[in-house]
N, C-alpha and C positions, 0 to 999 in steps of 0.2 A: 384161140387159138385152135382150130381141129385137126388133130391128127391124122395123115396118108393112113387109114385104112384099109384101101382096094387089097390087100394080100392081109387074110387073116380075118379076126375076131375084132370085133369094137371095145376098147375101152368101157372100164368100167364103168356104170353110174358113178354119179360123183364124185367125179374128174372133170368136169369143166369148168371148174376153173384156176385149175391149176395151169401154170404156163413155165414152160420150157424157154426162154430167154437166151438168145446168143450174144453177148455181149462184143460191142468194136475193140478193137486195142486199144486205145484212151480209156476204155472204160474198165480195164482191164489193168494199166498201168496207175492208173487214181485209184483202184479198190486194194490194188498191190499188197496193201498191209496186212490187209483182212483176207485176201484171198493167197495168202502164201502159206499164210497158216495151213490151209485144208490143205493144199497141195501138199508141203511139209508132212502133214499126218496121215498122208493118201498114198504115197511114194514106192513107186513097187521094189522090192526088197532088193534089188541089186544099181538103183540111182538113192537109195537111204545113206550111203558111207558117207556118200560126197556131199551133203546137202544143202552149204551154200555155194557151192558152185553148180549145183544143180538148176538148184530154185536161181541163179541169174542167168543158164541158160533159157531155162524154162521164159523167163519173163523176155528173152531177145526173142523166144519162138513164138510166144503171143505177139508182141510188136512187134514183128515178121511176117505174124497171118501165118505162121506157119504150124500152131497150135493155135487151137479156138477152143473157149471157157463157154457155158453155160449152168446158169442158174437157173434151178423150177424153186418155182414158191406158187403164193400167191398175192393178192392186192389183199391187205387186211385196214380199214377206215382209213382209205385213199394211197397207203406207202404198201409199196413189193416186197416183202418177209420172202427172204429167204429161207429153202429147206433143203437145198443140196446143190453140192458147186458139180458141173465134170468138165473133164478137158477131152478135147478126143485130139487128133492130128492123121495125117496122112501114111497108111502103111500098104506101100508094094510088096508083090513076090512078081519076084524078077526070075520066076522059071516060066509060070505062063503070061507074064505084064498084064495081070489085074492088081486093081487097087483096093486096098478094103479103108474103113474108118475105124481107125483103132479106138476107146475108149479108153485112154491112158491110165487118168487118174477118176476117181468117182467119189465122193465124201458127203456126210450125212450130216445135215448142221444137228435135225431135227429126223426121231423117227419116220422112217419114210415109208411107208402103205406100198402092195402091191399096184393096189391100183394106180397108187403114182407112180410106181416104177416104169407100169404100164404104158403112160400116157408118155412118158420121159423117153422109153426106147421107140414107141411109133414113132416121135417126133423127129429122134434120131436119123429111125428107116426117112422118114419122107426126105431126110438132109438127104443122107448119104444117096437116096436115087435120083435127087434133082442133081450129086455132081456126079453122079453115074459110077461112085461106086460098086465093088458085087456084092461083098458081104460087113460087117460090121463085127469087129471082133478085141479082144479086150482078156483080161488076166482079172480073174477076182481072187479074193478067201471068205470072201462073202455066201453064206448058202443061203439070204434070204433074195441077192440076186440070181445066183443060181438056176435056183428054182421059177426067175422070174424067167430066164433067158429056156431054159426047158420047159414047163409052162406054160405061159404063152405066147413066147416066140417060139412055140418047134425048135429051140437053137440046139445045138449039139454040146454040153460041156464034156466033152472024156478028154479032152486034149489035160495034161498037168505042164504047171510051169516046176522049173526047176532049174538055180542056181548049185556052181562050184566056184568055191572060190579057187585061184590058180596063183 
């Protein structure tokens, strides 16, 4: 898989064997027992308080195509080995009617290098461009992911996510 690099630098050498694979809804259902653990561990704070309900709703969203599950990894000895899981969905800005690709959850099964994050972001950028999204957005507490966004993608991480219980 060759990421779209028409805007920005090309991915670093040594990442050609990494893939970001979009799962079909049926594949998410078949692998849900494994995937839901990664989702549970990467849920944003407001959703983490009702994990069983959130997980059921997310599975339904995957099956309906409202959320997409991606696996990042590579083939080793003829078998695909997952190193990370990312979920994406649609987020709309109702003020100016733009749509954004939201990175909702990201979880690493194994250490992810900056070079692999770069391949993942470039692949998601190509997908977002093909789907006519204006931006890729998300929230994270991972400093390494923030570094990828700022240094490699020239993105903005100035905003702060907050939560207040009511």
